[in-house]
C-alpha positions as a printed Julia matrix, in Angstrom:
309×3 Matrix{Float64}:
  23.44   17.92  -26.03
  20.62   19.96  -27.44
  17.78   20.35  -25.1
  14.82   17.89  -26.04
  11.34   19.08  -26.5
   8.5    17.97  -24.28
   7.37   14.47  -25.16
   4.59   13.9   -27.6
   2.04   11.22  -26.63
   3.86    8.96  -29.0
   7.36    9.75  -27.42
   5.96    9.24  -24.01
   4.52    5.65  -24.98
   7.99    4.79  -26.28
   9.71    6.09  -22.99
   7.27    4.2   -20.94
   8.32    1.09  -22.82
  12.05    1.64  -22.55
  11.54    2.35  -18.77
   9.68   -1.0   -18.24
  12.21   -2.88  -20.32
  15.01   -1.36  -18.14
  13.52   -2.5   -14.85
  12.56   -5.8   -16.22
  15.95   -6.4   -17.41
  17.78   -5.46  -14.43
  15.6    -5.56  -11.43
  12.65   -7.84  -11.98
  12.33  -10.44   -9.08
   8.6   -10.11   -8.76
   6.92  -12.87   -6.46
  10.42  -14.17   -5.37
  11.6   -14.56   -1.75
  14.59  -12.37   -0.86
  17.96  -14.33   -1.41
  21.52  -12.94   -1.59
  21.26  -12.81   -5.35
  18.23  -10.49   -5.62
  18.44   -8.52   -2.36
  18.82   -5.39   -4.74
  15.97   -6.45   -7.02
  12.32   -5.57   -6.82
   9.98   -8.29   -5.52
   6.69   -6.32   -5.14
   4.35   -5.43   -8.0
   3.45   -2.48   -6.18
   7.06   -1.29   -5.79
   7.74   -2.26   -9.35
   4.9     0.12  -10.85
   6.21    2.82   -8.14
   9.58    2.72   -9.81
   7.92    2.88  -13.54
   5.81    5.98  -12.45
   8.55    7.69  -10.67
  11.23    7.18  -13.53
   8.83    8.4   -15.92
   8.18   11.8   -14.06
  11.76   12.3   -13.65
  12.66   11.7   -17.46
   9.93   14.05  -18.28
  11.04   16.67  -15.92
  14.7    16.57  -17.68
  13.2    15.73  -21.12
  15.51   12.58  -21.29
  14.14    9.97  -23.47
  16.23    7.02  -22.1
  17.51    5.98  -18.65
  21.01    5.5   -20.09
  21.13    9.37  -20.63
  19.97   10.13  -17.13
  22.92   11.76  -14.95
  23.75   11.88  -11.33
  23.54   15.79  -11.28
  20.09   15.45  -12.62
  19.09   13.04   -9.82
  20.54   15.47   -7.15
  18.57   18.32   -8.86
  15.24   16.33   -8.62
  15.78   15.63   -4.86
  16.57   19.23   -4.11
  13.47   20.33   -6.01
  11.24   17.93   -4.12
  12.52   18.47   -0.67
   9.89   21.15    0.34
   6.88   19.51   -1.44
   6.95   15.93   -0.06
   7.83   14.02    3.11
  11.13   12.52    4.13
   9.73    9.0     3.55
   8.37    9.96   -0.05
  11.75   11.35   -0.92
  13.74    8.4     0.42
  11.66    6.24   -1.84
  12.27    8.39   -4.83
  15.97    8.46   -4.07
  15.92    4.47   -4.15
  14.49    4.87   -7.56
  17.06    7.16   -8.8
  19.79    5.06   -7.46
  18.59    1.98   -9.22
  18.35    4.17  -12.58
  21.96    5.25  -12.28
  23.47    2.01  -10.71
  23.8     0.08  -13.9
  26.42    2.7   -15.27
  27.71    3.67  -11.8
  27.55    0.49   -9.59
  27.08    1.2    -5.79
  26.27    4.74   -6.31
  24.58    6.51   -3.24
  22.67    9.73   -3.42
  22.54   12.03   -0.51
  19.11   13.32    0.62
  18.89   17.16    1.26
  19.12   18.16    4.89
  16.16   19.31    7.11
  13.44   17.33    5.4
  10.02   17.59    6.92
   8.98   14.32    8.6
   5.74   12.58    7.69
   2.81   14.14    9.56
   0.6    11.69   11.27
  -2.96   12.64   12.29
  -5.75   10.67   13.79
  -7.8     9.57   10.84
 -10.13    7.25   12.72
 -14.04    7.92   12.19
 -16.42    7.53   15.08
 -18.85    4.67   14.99
 -21.78    6.93   14.19
 -19.97    8.45   11.31
 -19.39    5.12    9.86
 -22.98    4.1    10.07
 -24.02    7.31    8.4
 -21.7     6.57    5.59
 -22.69    3.14    5.15
 -26.49    4.09    5.06
 -25.91    5.72    1.88
 -23.88    3.0     0.36
 -25.08    0.07   -1.85
 -24.62   -3.53   -0.43
 -21.3    -4.53   -2.1
 -19.79   -1.22   -1.22
 -21.17   -1.47    2.22
 -19.58   -4.71    2.69
 -16.31   -3.38    1.49
 -16.34   -0.46    4.16
 -17.28   -3.16    6.88
 -14.15   -5.18    5.78
 -11.95   -2.28    6.16
 -13.44   -1.14    9.43
 -13.97   -4.54   11.2
 -10.94   -6.52    9.75
  -8.43   -3.71    8.86
  -7.89   -4.06    5.26
  -6.56   -1.67    2.95
  -8.64   -0.6    -0.06
  -6.6    -2.57   -2.56
  -6.58   -5.71   -0.36
 -10.09   -5.91   -0.76
  -9.46   -7.1    -4.42
  -7.16   -9.79   -3.23
  -9.09  -11.89   -0.7
  -8.59  -15.58   -0.68
  -9.98  -18.24    1.42
  -7.24  -19.79    3.85
  -7.64  -23.1     2.19
  -6.5   -21.49   -1.19
  -3.87  -19.21   -0.28
  -1.39  -19.34    2.88
   0.24  -16.32    4.61
   3.91  -15.61    3.57
   6.47  -17.81    5.11
   9.19  -15.3     4.91
   7.82  -13.65    8.06
   7.83  -15.01   11.64
   3.97  -14.71   12.42
   2.86  -14.48   16.24
   0.93  -17.46   17.3
  -1.52  -15.33   19.25
  -2.9   -13.16   16.46
  -6.69  -12.56   16.68
  -6.73  -13.52   20.23
 -10.31  -12.99   21.31
 -11.87  -12.63   17.85
 -14.4   -14.82   16.32
 -14.79  -15.22   12.66
 -13.29  -16.95    9.35
  -9.66  -16.38    8.36
  -8.86  -15.23    4.95
  -5.58  -14.17    3.26
  -4.89  -10.87    1.37
  -2.02   -9.52   -0.63
  -0.65   -6.28    0.98
   2.29   -3.98    0.88
   5.51   -5.46   -0.55
   3.78   -8.61   -1.74
   3.0    -9.7     1.93
   0.49  -12.44    2.2
  -1.18  -12.05    5.58
  -4.3   -13.76    7.39
  -6.98  -11.6     8.26
 -10.09  -12.3    10.5
 -13.53  -11.76    8.87
 -16.45  -11.75   11.26
 -18.78  -14.51   10.61
 -21.65  -12.22    9.16
 -19.27  -10.71    6.85
 -17.82  -13.95    5.81
 -21.23  -15.41    4.92
 -22.04  -12.28    2.9
 -18.62  -12.39    1.13
 -19.14  -16.02    0.07
 -22.45  -15.14   -1.36
 -20.5   -12.7    -3.39
 -17.99  -15.27   -4.59
 -17.46  -15.14   -8.47
 -17.89  -18.22  -10.52
 -14.98  -17.34  -12.49
 -12.2   -14.95  -10.99
 -11.76  -11.75  -12.79
  -8.91   -9.63  -13.5
  -8.7    -6.08  -12.13
  -6.24   -3.3   -12.65
  -5.79   -0.98   -9.84
  -3.26    1.74   -9.94
  -1.48    0.01  -12.62
  -1.23   -3.14  -10.84
  -2.97   -6.33  -12.24
  -4.87   -8.31   -9.55
  -6.99  -11.4    -9.66
 -10.29  -10.87   -7.76
 -12.34  -13.91   -6.54
 -15.22  -11.83   -5.07
 -17.81   -9.21   -6.3
 -16.32   -6.4    -4.03
 -15.65   -2.74   -4.58
 -11.81   -2.06   -3.76
  -8.93   -0.3    -4.73
  -8.65    3.3    -6.09
 -12.29    3.15   -7.24
 -13.49    2.46   -3.57
 -11.28    4.89   -2.12
 -12.37    7.79   -4.28
 -16.03    6.87   -4.01
 -15.86    6.46   -0.11
 -14.03   10.01    0.13
 -16.61   11.64   -2.1
 -19.46   10.32   -0.01
 -17.84   10.94    3.34
 -17.6    14.7     2.3
 -21.21   14.59    1.26
 -22.51   13.1     4.28
 -20.06   14.28    6.93
 -18.62   17.54    5.34
 -15.22   15.97    5.66
 -13.09   12.92    4.64
 -10.31   11.05    6.35
 -10.24    8.56    3.45
 -11.05    4.87    3.28
  -7.57    4.34    5.07
  -9.1     6.04    8.16
 -11.08    2.79    8.59
  -7.91    0.96    9.45
  -7.07    3.67   12.04
 -10.54    2.43   13.62
  -9.75   -1.14   13.48
  -6.25   -0.6    15.04
  -7.7     1.64   18.01
 -10.88   -0.73   18.52
  -8.59   -3.76   18.44
  -5.99   -2.36   20.66
  -8.1    -2.32   23.75
 -10.13   -5.3    22.78
  -7.03   -7.82   22.91
  -7.54   -9.8    26.14
  -4.99   -9.68   28.78
  -1.4    -8.55   28.76
   0.39   -5.25   28.6
   0.01   -2.35   25.98
   3.47   -3.55   24.55
   1.77   -7.08   23.97
  -1.36   -5.86   22.57
   0.45   -3.61   20.25
   2.63   -6.5    18.98
  -0.49   -8.42   18.02
  -2.21   -5.61   16.51
   0.81   -4.56   14.28
   0.9    -7.85   12.68
  -2.88   -8.05   12.24
  -2.3    -4.73   10.11
   0.5    -6.15    8.21
   3.19   -4.02   10.21
   6.21   -5.5    11.45
   7.52   -2.33   13.01
   5.36   -1.51   16.09
   6.32    2.1    15.77
   4.3     2.45   12.59
   1.19    1.06   14.21
   1.58    3.54   17.17
   0.68    6.44   14.61
  -2.76    4.8    14.23
  -3.35    4.64   17.91
  -4.47    7.05   20.66
  -1.82    7.08   23.54
  -2.24    3.72   25.3
  -3.77    3.88   28.7
  -2.83    1.57   31.57
  -4.83   -1.46   31.94
């Protein structure tokens, strides 16, 4: 087949339409609980958009204008080209997208990852309390509230845009939640929509909850963040816009940035040593679920080494 020329804007728009139609037809189970019938489908909006974006990058790389013409050898070439520039975890996610692209014509196809992939490098991204104070001193009230919610309640940037009261939204029932979450904390429980569409409870201190309710919108608004459509019930800064502004201000004030996500590291570390009673493993289990992690090994990366109690 003759090599295709690079996409024009019009061609790219058409390719995007075809990609979305493909994943809608074959893999769309957005908002559904996992069942035997949809276990290979996509249930998270975030994951769905990741698939769309990755598929577009791959098709543009090989100048392929329709997924039906994408070939296994091109998928293998993509993985080999990417192995030195992304982490193992990222490449595993991209591999899953490629397998879904190919599986319609080749059911059950499994791609092999290149060997000797770099593991994800974890660093301590927590800020000191004084550093957070310096940043907040330069923020406007609604942005300062967002920073405090991430720092004191462990929210992700996008989760700020999904806050709901507990009487309006319940946590996901597809997970087995501990009954000792937020032990020792005092505040008001809210629910956020996190990674994988997981709805989890978060504890918002009373002073922040009062301010949050003063910023409740009379009419919810629709917000688009990283291609994901969200319904926001509060006048808050959140998502990529908040992350970008936080990083820019951090560099200006401190001379460096660990990102707004670093505030979750602060929550994890502060909370870890504030959980009353129990062992390090007990506290880790609580903090993991409060962050929306169901593998304590993930939360361990957010922490300094546990000290004996």
